[in-house]
C-alpha positions as CSV (number, residue, x, y, z in Angstrom):
1,M,118.5,112.9,104.4
2,A,116.6,112.7,107.7
3,Q,113.0,113.9,108.0
4,L,111.5,114.6,111.3
5,V,107.9,115.5,112.1
6,T,107.2,117.3,115.4
7,D,104.2,119.0,117.1
8,N,104.8,122.7,117.7
9,P,102.0,123.6,120.0
10,E,103.2,127.2,120.3
11,K,102.4,127.7,116.6
12,S,99.5,125.2,116.6
13,R,101.0,123.0,113.9
14,F,102.9,119.9,113.1
15,E,106.1,120.6,111.3
16,I,108.3,118.5,109.1
17,H,112.0,119.2,108.9
18,E,114.7,117.8,106.7
19,D,118.2,118.1,108.0
20,G,117.0,120.9,110.3
21,A,115.3,122.9,107.5
22,L,111.5,123.5,107.8
23,A,110.0,121.7,104.8
24,G,106.3,122.1,105.6
25,F,103.6,122.1,108.3
26,A,100.0,121.1,109.0
27,E,98.2,123.8,110.9
28,Y,95.5,123.0,113.5
29,H,93.2,124.5,116.1
30,R,92.7,122.4,119.2
31,S,89.7,122.8,121.4
32,G,89.0,120.4,124.2
33,E,88.9,116.9,122.8
34,E,88.8,118.0,119.2
35,I,91.6,119.0,116.7
36,A,90.6,120.8,113.6
37,F,93.2,120.7,110.8
38,I,93.0,123.9,108.9
39,H,95.9,124.1,106.4
40,T,98.8,121.9,105.1
41,E,101.7,123.4,103.2
42,V,105.0,122.1,101.9
43,D,107.7,124.4,100.7
44,P,108.0,124.1,96.9
45,A,111.7,123.0,97.3
46,F,110.4,119.9,99.0
47,E,107.4,119.1,97.0
48,G,106.9,115.7,95.3
49,R,108.7,113.8,98.0
50,G,105.9,112.6,100.2
51,F,106.3,115.2,102.9
52,A,102.6,116.2,103.1
53,S,101.6,112.5,103.4
54,Q,104.2,112.0,106.2
55,L,102.8,115.1,107.9
56,A,99.2,113.8,107.6
57,R,100.0,110.3,108.9
58,T,102.0,111.6,111.9
59,A,99.5,114.3,112.8
60,L,96.6,111.8,112.6
61,D,98.5,109.1,114.5
62,A,99.2,111.7,117.2
63,S,95.5,112.6,117.3
64,R,94.6,109.0,117.7
65,E,97.1,108.5,120.5
66,Q,95.6,111.5,122.3
67,N,92.0,110.3,121.7
68,L,91.2,113.5,119.8
69,A,88.3,113.8,117.4
70,V,89.5,115.1,114.0
71,L,87.8,117.7,112.0
72,P,89.5,117.8,108.6
73,Y,88.8,121.3,107.3
74,C,92.1,121.2,105.4
75,P,91.4,119.8,101.9
76,Y,94.7,117.9,101.9
77,I,94.0,116.2,105.2
78,R,90.4,115.4,104.2
79,A,91.6,113.9,100.9
80,W,94.3,111.9,102.7
81,I,91.7,110.4,105.0
82,K,89.6,109.4,102.0
83,K,92.6,107.6,100.5
84,H,93.4,105.9,103.9
85,P,89.9,104.9,105.2
86,E,91.5,103.3,108.3
87,Y,91.7,106.9,109.6
88,T,88.0,107.7,109.0
89,D,87.1,106.6,112.6
90,L,89.0,109.6,113.9
91,V,86.3,111.9,112.4
92,P,83.1,111.8,114.5
93,T,80.3,110.0,112.8
94,S,78.1,113.1,113.1
95,H,80.6,115.1,111.1
96,R,81.5,112.6,108.4
97,A,78.9,113.6,105.8
98,R,79.9,117.3,106.3
99,F,83.4,116.3,105.2
100,G,82.3,113.9,102.5
101,L,83.6,110.8,104.4
């Protein structure tokens, strides 16, 4: 089964699809050179298969490519960054303590 993560700027979210079906999304708010991740959700039918992790990695990689500062308000994105410290640099130093990073 093919999974695809895409940015849907009209809905302000990264979406993951499997064989054309929406499996989940990571919602964000973008302002200038910052992107604030607000909420990540995976449909229960797709849980336990790494979809949220794939969403987080792709969204954060896209943020890095666009030189965006990341504000991880979403508990899942914040926890994912803690587990993958190579992404901590995306969060501005002045905001890391606020997010426990």
